[in-house]
N, CA, C and O atoms as a CHARMM CRD file, in Angstrom:
* protein
*
  224
    1    1 MET  N      0.57800  -1.43400  -0.16200 PROA 1      0.00000
    2    1 MET  CA     0.03400   0.33500   0.12000 PROA 1      0.00000
    3    1 MET  C      0.89600   1.42300   0.10000 PROA 1      0.00000
    4    1 MET  O      1.82200   1.57300   0.89700 PROA 1      0.00000
    5    2 ALA  N      0.52500   2.39500  -1.05100 PROA 2      0.00000
    6    2 ALA  CA     1.74300   2.85600  -0.98700 PROA 2      0.00000
    7    2 ALA  C      1.08200   4.27800  -0.45500 PROA 2      0.00000
    8    2 ALA  O     -0.12200   4.48400  -0.60300 PROA 2      0.00000
    9    3 TYR  N      1.91500   5.19900   0.14500 PROA 3      0.00000
   10    3 TYR  CA     1.93200   6.49400   0.89800 PROA 3      0.00000
   11    3 TYR  C      1.32500   8.07000   0.45200 PROA 3      0.00000
   12    3 TYR  O      2.16400   8.78200  -0.10100 PROA 3      0.00000
   13    4 LYS  N      0.26600   8.53100   0.60100 PROA 4      0.00000
   14    4 LYS  CA     0.04600   9.65100  -0.15700 PROA 4      0.00000
   15    4 LYS  C     -0.06700  10.98400   0.62700 PROA 4      0.00000
   16    4 LYS  O     -0.64900  11.00400   1.71100 PROA 4      0.00000
   17    5 ILE  N      0.55200  12.23000   0.02200 PROA 5      0.00000
   18    5 ILE  CA     0.52900  13.47000   0.96000 PROA 5      0.00000
   19    5 ILE  C     -1.00200  14.46000   0.80000 PROA 5      0.00000
   20    5 ILE  O     -1.72500  14.46100  -0.19600 PROA 5      0.00000
   21    6 THR  N     -1.15100  15.00200   1.66400 PROA 6      0.00000
   22    6 THR  CA    -2.33000  14.91400   1.49200 PROA 6      0.00000
   23    6 THR  C     -2.72800  16.77200   1.76200 PROA 6      0.00000
   24    6 THR  O     -1.73200  17.40000   2.12100 PROA 6      0.00000
   25    7 ASP  N     -3.84700  17.50600   1.64000 PROA 7      0.00000
   26    7 ASP  CA    -3.70600  19.22100   1.39600 PROA 7      0.00000
   27    7 ASP  C     -2.65900  19.25200   2.97100 PROA 7      0.00000
   28    7 ASP  O     -2.48600  20.46000   3.13500 PROA 7      0.00000
   29    8 ALA  N     -2.08100  18.67200   3.88700 PROA 8      0.00000
   30    8 ALA  CA    -1.69100  19.85700   4.58100 PROA 8      0.00000
   31    8 ALA  C     -0.52500  19.87200   4.81700 PROA 8      0.00000
   32    8 ALA  O      0.00100  19.92600   5.92800 PROA 8      0.00000
   33    9 CYS  N      0.21200  19.80200   3.31400 PROA 9      0.00000
   34    9 CYS  CA     1.46700  19.13500   2.86400 PROA 9      0.00000
   35    9 CYS  C      1.79500  20.85800   2.92200 PROA 9      0.00000
   36    9 CYS  O      1.15700  21.72100   2.32000 PROA 9      0.00000
   37   10 VAL  N      2.74900  21.02900   3.65300 PROA 10     0.00000
   38   10 VAL  CA     3.77800  22.71200   3.68600 PROA 10     0.00000
   39   10 VAL  C      4.28600  23.08600   2.54400 PROA 10     0.00000
   40   10 VAL  O      4.07500  24.24900   2.20300 PROA 10     0.00000
   41   11 ASN  N      5.08200  22.20600   1.66100 PROA 11     0.00000
   42   11 ASN  CA     6.24800  21.98300   0.67000 PROA 11     0.00000
   43   11 ASN  C      7.36200  21.97600   1.64000 PROA 11     0.00000
   44   11 ASN  O      8.36900  22.60800   1.32200 PROA 11     0.00000
   45   12 CYS  N      7.34200  21.45700   2.59700 PROA 12     0.00000
   46   12 CYS  CA     9.09800  21.99700   3.05100 PROA 12     0.00000
   47   12 CYS  C      9.96200  20.96700   2.66200 PROA 12     0.00000
   48   12 CYS  O     11.11700  21.38300   2.75100 PROA 12     0.00000
   49   13 GLY  N      9.92200  19.88900   2.29700 PROA 13     0.00000
   50   13 GLY  CA    10.59800  18.78900   1.37600 PROA 13     0.00000
   51   13 GLY  C     11.20700  17.88900   2.45600 PROA 13     0.00000
   52   13 GLY  O     11.99200  17.06000   1.99500 PROA 13     0.00000
   53   14 ALA  N     11.01800  17.84900   3.90100 PROA 14     0.00000
   54   14 ALA  CA    11.00500  17.10400   4.98700 PROA 14     0.00000
   55   14 ALA  C     11.31300  15.54600   4.33300 PROA 14     0.00000
   56   14 ALA  O     12.30800  14.83100   4.44800 PROA 14     0.00000
   57   15 CYS  N     10.19400  15.36300   3.69400 PROA 15     0.00000
   58   15 CYS  CA     9.97200  13.81700   3.43000 PROA 15     0.00000
   59   15 CYS  C     11.02800  13.27600   2.11700 PROA 15     0.00000
   60   15 CYS  O     11.28800  12.09000   1.91300 PROA 15     0.00000
   61   16 GLU  N     11.55400  14.42600   1.30600 PROA 16     0.00000
   62   16 GLU  CA    12.02300  13.83200  -0.01500 PROA 16     0.00000
   63   16 GLU  C     13.47600  13.32800   0.04600 PROA 16     0.00000
   64   16 GLU  O     14.06200  12.65700  -0.80400 PROA 16     0.00000
   65   17 GLY  N     13.95500  13.80300   1.26800 PROA 17     0.00000
   66   17 GLY  CA    15.46000  13.45400   1.39300 PROA 17     0.00000
   67   17 GLY  C     14.84100  11.54800   2.07700 PROA 17     0.00000
   68   17 GLY  O     15.08700  10.59600   1.33700 PROA 17     0.00000
   69   18 GLU  N     14.34600  11.37100   2.99400 PROA 18     0.00000
   70   18 GLU  CA    14.03800  10.44800   3.53000 PROA 18     0.00000
   71   18 GLU  C     13.52300   9.49700   2.78600 PROA 18     0.00000
   72   18 GLU  O     13.61200   8.35700   3.24300 PROA 18     0.00000
   73   19 CYS  N     13.03700   9.63200   1.82500 PROA 19     0.00000
   74   19 CYS  CA    12.68800   8.15100   0.93500 PROA 19     0.00000
   75   19 CYS  C     13.99500   7.38100   0.38100 PROA 19     0.00000
   76   19 CYS  O     15.11400   7.82300   0.12100 PROA 19     0.00000
   77   20 PRO  N     13.52400   6.22200   0.30200 PROA 20     0.00000
   78   20 PRO  CA    15.11700   5.56500  -0.06800 PROA 20     0.00000
   79   20 PRO  C     14.70700   5.51900  -1.84600 PROA 20     0.00000
   80   20 PRO  O     15.59200   5.66800  -2.68900 PROA 20     0.00000
   81   21 VAL  N     13.97700   5.40500  -2.03400 PROA 21     0.00000
   82   21 VAL  CA    13.89000   4.70800  -3.54100 PROA 21     0.00000
   83   21 VAL  C     13.54900   5.85200  -4.52000 PROA 21     0.00000
   84   21 VAL  O     13.37300   5.59500  -5.71100 PROA 21     0.00000
   85   22 GLY  N     13.41200   7.61900  -3.84700 PROA 22     0.00000
   86   22 GLY  CA    13.10300   8.73500  -4.85900 PROA 22     0.00000
   87   22 GLY  C     11.51000   8.59100  -5.02100 PROA 22     0.00000
   88   22 GLY  O     10.87200   8.75800  -6.06000 PROA 22     0.00000
   89   23 ALA  N     11.26700   8.42000  -4.39900 PROA 23     0.00000
   90   23 ALA  CA     9.07900   8.23700  -4.93700 PROA 23     0.00000
   91   23 ALA  C      9.46600   9.75800  -4.65000 PROA 23     0.00000
   92   23 ALA  O     10.05000   9.89400  -5.72500 PROA 23     0.00000
   93   24 ILE  N      9.60000  10.98300  -4.06300 PROA 24     0.00000
   94   24 ILE  CA     8.91400  12.15600  -3.66500 PROA 24     0.00000
   95   24 ILE  C      9.42700  13.01800  -4.59500 PROA 24     0.00000
   96   24 ILE  O     10.65600  12.99700  -4.66000 PROA 24     0.00000
   97   25 SER  N      8.84300  13.79600  -5.36100 PROA 25     0.00000
   98   25 SER  CA     9.01200  15.10000  -6.11800 PROA 25     0.00000
   99   25 SER  C      8.25300  15.96200  -5.68400 PROA 25     0.00000
  100   25 SER  O      7.20900  15.82800  -5.04600 PROA 25     0.00000
  101   26 GLU  N      9.02300  17.29500  -6.19300 PROA 26     0.00000
  102   26 GLU  CA     8.10900  18.61100  -6.63100 PROA 26     0.00000
  103   26 GLU  C      7.71600  18.89600  -7.33800 PROA 26     0.00000
  104   26 GLU  O      8.53800  19.38400  -8.11400 PROA 26     0.00000
  105   27 GLN  N      6.27200  18.94100  -7.85400 PROA 27     0.00000
  106   27 GLN  CA     5.06000  19.40200  -8.65400 PROA 27     0.00000
  107   27 GLN  C      4.09100  20.35200  -8.35000 PROA 27     0.00000
  108   27 GLN  O      3.36000  20.14900  -7.38000 PROA 27     0.00000
  109   28 GLY  N      4.00700  21.02700  -8.80000 PROA 28     0.00000
  110   28 GLY  CA     3.28500  22.59000  -9.37600 PROA 28     0.00000
  111   28 GLY  C      3.37100  23.16300  -7.33500 PROA 28     0.00000
  112   28 GLY  O      2.30200  23.51400  -6.83500 PROA 28     0.00000
  113   29 ASN  N      4.24500  23.17100  -6.72400 PROA 29     0.00000
  114   29 ASN  CA     4.82200  24.03000  -5.48600 PROA 29     0.00000
  115   29 ASN  C      3.95400  23.02400  -4.34800 PROA 29     0.00000
  116   29 ASN  O      3.21700  23.54800  -3.51300 PROA 29     0.00000
  117   30 VAL  N      4.11400  21.72700  -4.41600 PROA 30     0.00000
  118   30 VAL  CA     3.70600  20.64000  -3.31200 PROA 30     0.00000
  119   30 VAL  C      4.26000  19.39600  -3.92400 PROA 30     0.00000
  120   30 VAL  O      4.40300  19.15000  -5.12200 PROA 30     0.00000
  121   31 ARG  N      4.63100  18.43000  -2.57400 PROA 31     0.00000
  122   31 ARG  CA     5.38100  17.35000  -3.04100 PROA 31     0.00000
  123   31 ARG  C      4.28000  16.26600  -3.37300 PROA 31     0.00000
  124   31 ARG  O      3.20700  16.23500  -2.77000 PROA 31     0.00000
  125   32 VAL  N      4.56900  15.51600  -4.22000 PROA 32     0.00000
  126   32 VAL  CA     3.64300  14.33900  -4.58800 PROA 32     0.00000
  127   32 VAL  C      4.84300  12.55800  -4.31000 PROA 32     0.00000
  128   32 VAL  O      6.04200  12.47000  -4.04600 PROA 32     0.00000
  129   33 ILE  N      3.91900  11.60200  -4.50500 PROA 33     0.00000
  130   33 ILE  CA     4.41900  10.16400  -3.93900 PROA 33     0.00000
  131   33 ILE  C      4.27600   9.35700  -5.08500 PROA 33     0.00000
  132   33 ILE  O      3.27300   8.64400  -5.05100 PROA 33     0.00000
  133   34 ASP  N      5.12600   9.23500  -6.29700 PROA 34     0.00000
  134   34 ASP  CA     5.18800   8.46400  -7.29100 PROA 34     0.00000
  135   34 ASP  C      4.38000   7.14800  -6.87500 PROA 34     0.00000
  136   34 ASP  O      5.19800   6.77700  -6.03300 PROA 34     0.00000
  137   35 ALA  N      3.40100   6.17900  -6.83300 PROA 35     0.00000
  138   35 ALA  CA     2.63500   5.15100  -6.00000 PROA 35     0.00000
  139   35 ALA  C      3.51500   4.01900  -6.67600 PROA 35     0.00000
  140   35 ALA  O      3.95100   3.17300  -5.89700 PROA 35     0.00000
  141   36 ASP  N      3.92000   3.85200  -8.36500 PROA 36     0.00000
  142   36 ASP  CA     4.40800   2.99700  -8.67000 PROA 36     0.00000
  143   36 ASP  C      5.71900   2.57400  -7.90700 PROA 36     0.00000
  144   36 ASP  O      6.17200   1.43500  -8.02000 PROA 36     0.00000
  145   37 THR  N      6.39400   3.68500  -7.00600 PROA 37     0.00000
  146   37 THR  CA     7.90800   3.38400  -6.99500 PROA 37     0.00000
  147   37 THR  C      7.72000   3.58100  -5.76700 PROA 37     0.00000
  148   37 THR  O      8.70600   4.25700  -5.47300 PROA 37     0.00000
  149   38 CYS  N      7.10000   3.44700  -4.80400 PROA 38     0.00000
  150   38 CYS  CA     7.01300   3.84200  -3.11600 PROA 38     0.00000
  151   38 CYS  C      6.56700   2.04400  -2.49500 PROA 38     0.00000
  152   38 CYS  O      5.56500   1.34000  -2.61800 PROA 38     0.00000
  153   39 VAL  N      7.63000   1.90400  -1.96200 PROA 39     0.00000
  154   39 VAL  CA     8.11500   0.61000  -0.78800 PROA 39     0.00000
  155   39 VAL  C      7.24800   0.84700   0.13600 PROA 39     0.00000
  156   39 VAL  O      7.28100  -0.12500   0.89100 PROA 39     0.00000
  157   40 SER  N      6.21600   1.87200   0.62500 PROA 40     0.00000
  158   40 SER  CA     5.25500   1.58500   1.87000 PROA 40     0.00000
  159   40 SER  C      6.07300   1.61600   3.01900 PROA 40     0.00000
  160   40 SER  O      5.57500   1.18800   4.06000 PROA 40     0.00000
  161   41 CYS  N      7.57300   2.16100   3.03900 PROA 41     0.00000
  162   41 CYS  CA     8.97300   1.74500   4.19100 PROA 41     0.00000
  163   41 CYS  C      7.67800   2.81200   5.70300 PROA 41     0.00000
  164   41 CYS  O      7.20100   2.41900   6.76800 PROA 41     0.00000
  165   42 GLY  N      7.60100   4.05300   5.02900 PROA 42     0.00000
  166   42 GLY  CA     6.94200   4.90800   6.23000 PROA 42     0.00000
  167   42 GLY  C      8.06700   6.03500   6.77200 PROA 42     0.00000
  168   42 GLY  O      8.15700   6.49100   7.91200 PROA 42     0.00000
  169   43 ALA  N      8.84600   6.32200   5.66700 PROA 43     0.00000
  170   43 ALA  CA    10.13100   6.73800   6.53100 PROA 43     0.00000
  171   43 ALA  C      9.87800   8.30900   6.47000 PROA 43     0.00000
  172   43 ALA  O     10.30200   9.15900   7.25400 PROA 43     0.00000
  173   44 CYS  N      8.64500   8.57500   4.72300 PROA 44     0.00000
  174   44 CYS  CA     8.48900  10.16200   4.81600 PROA 44     0.00000
  175   44 CYS  C      7.72500  10.42800   5.68300 PROA 44     0.00000
  176   44 CYS  O      7.77300  11.41100   6.42300 PROA 44     0.00000
  177   45 SER  N      6.56700   9.16300   5.67100 PROA 45     0.00000
  178   45 SER  CA     5.39400   9.56800   7.19400 PROA 45     0.00000
  179   45 SER  C      6.10000  10.51500   8.29600 PROA 45     0.00000
  180   45 SER  O      5.79700  11.58800   8.81600 PROA 45     0.00000
  181   46 ALA  N      7.43100   9.41000   8.43300 PROA 46     0.00000
  182   46 ALA  CA     7.74000   9.56200  10.43400 PROA 46     0.00000
  183   46 ALA  C      8.62200  11.26800  10.04000 PROA 46     0.00000
  184   46 ALA  O      8.87600  12.01600  10.98500 PROA 46     0.00000
  185   47 ALA  N      9.01600  11.70200   8.51200 PROA 47     0.00000
  186   47 ALA  CA     9.70800  12.68500   8.80300 PROA 47     0.00000
  187   47 ALA  C      9.06600  13.95000   8.94300 PROA 47     0.00000
  188   47 ALA  O      9.57900  14.99400   9.34500 PROA 47     0.00000
  189   48 CYS  N      7.11000  13.62100   8.32200 PROA 48     0.00000
  190   48 CYS  CA     6.57600  14.64200   8.08200 PROA 48     0.00000
  191   48 CYS  C      6.49200  15.60500   9.21800 PROA 48     0.00000
  192   48 CYS  O      6.35800  14.96700  10.26200 PROA 48     0.00000
  193   49 PRO  N      6.52600  17.19800   9.47200 PROA 49     0.00000
  194   49 PRO  CA     6.12900  17.87200  10.54200 PROA 49     0.00000
  195   49 PRO  C      4.48100  17.96800  11.09700 PROA 49     0.00000
  196   49 PRO  O      3.98700  18.13200  12.21300 PROA 49     0.00000
  197   50 THR  N      3.77000  17.73200   9.38000 PROA 50     0.00000
  198   50 THR  CA     2.30800  18.49400   9.62600 PROA 50     0.00000
  199   50 THR  C      1.78700  16.96300   9.81300 PROA 50     0.00000
  200   50 THR  O      0.57300  16.87000   9.99900 PROA 50     0.00000
  201   51 GLU  N      2.21900  16.25400   9.80000 PROA 51     0.00000
  202   51 GLU  CA     1.77800  15.07800   9.50400 PROA 51     0.00000
  203   51 GLU  C      0.78400  14.72500   7.90600 PROA 51     0.00000
  204   51 GLU  O     -0.32400  14.19000   7.95100 PROA 51     0.00000
  205   52 ALA  N      1.33600  15.07000   6.84200 PROA 52     0.00000
  206   52 ALA  CA     0.35900  15.29300   5.84000 PROA 52     0.00000
  207   52 ALA  C      0.41800  13.68700   4.99400 PROA 52     0.00000
  208   52 ALA  O     -0.31700  13.52000   4.02000 PROA 52     0.00000
  209   53 ILE  N      1.19600  12.75200   5.38800 PROA 53     0.00000
  210   53 ILE  CA     1.54600  11.71900   4.76300 PROA 53     0.00000
  211   53 ILE  C      1.01800  10.57800   5.83700 PROA 53     0.00000
  212   53 ILE  O      1.27900  10.31300   7.01000 PROA 53     0.00000
  213   54 ILE  N      0.10800  10.02100   4.78700 PROA 54     0.00000
  214   54 ILE  CA    -0.79300   8.64700   4.80000 PROA 54     0.00000
  215   54 ILE  C     -0.83400   7.62300   3.96500 PROA 54     0.00000
  216   54 ILE  O     -0.78000   7.73200   2.74000 PROA 54     0.00000
  217   55 GLU  N     -0.90900   6.81800   4.44500 PROA 55     0.00000
  218   55 GLU  CA    -1.44600   5.26500   4.00800 PROA 55     0.00000
  219   55 GLU  C     -2.59000   5.41400   3.17200 PROA 55     0.00000
  220   55 GLU  O     -3.69500   5.61900   3.67200 PROA 55     0.00000
  221   56 ASP  N     -2.38400   5.31000   1.67400 PROA 56     0.00000
  222   56 ASP  CA    -3.54600   5.22600   0.66600 PROA 56     0.00000
  223   56 ASP  C     -4.18900   3.94600   0.50800 PROA 56     0.00000
  224   56 ASP  O     -5.12300   3.81800  -0.28400 PROA 56     0.00000
């Protein structure tokens, strides 16, 4: 099950560096997770200061 980034994202980028497979990128002033690349490790969710990353 992949993770997704909700509207609570403030685009701080804390999650992107934590992703071991590079599934997170910036698109249009928000971060997005590529569900096909995500390995559901949860590292991004743990790093998010606004708890904007949830299991999809």
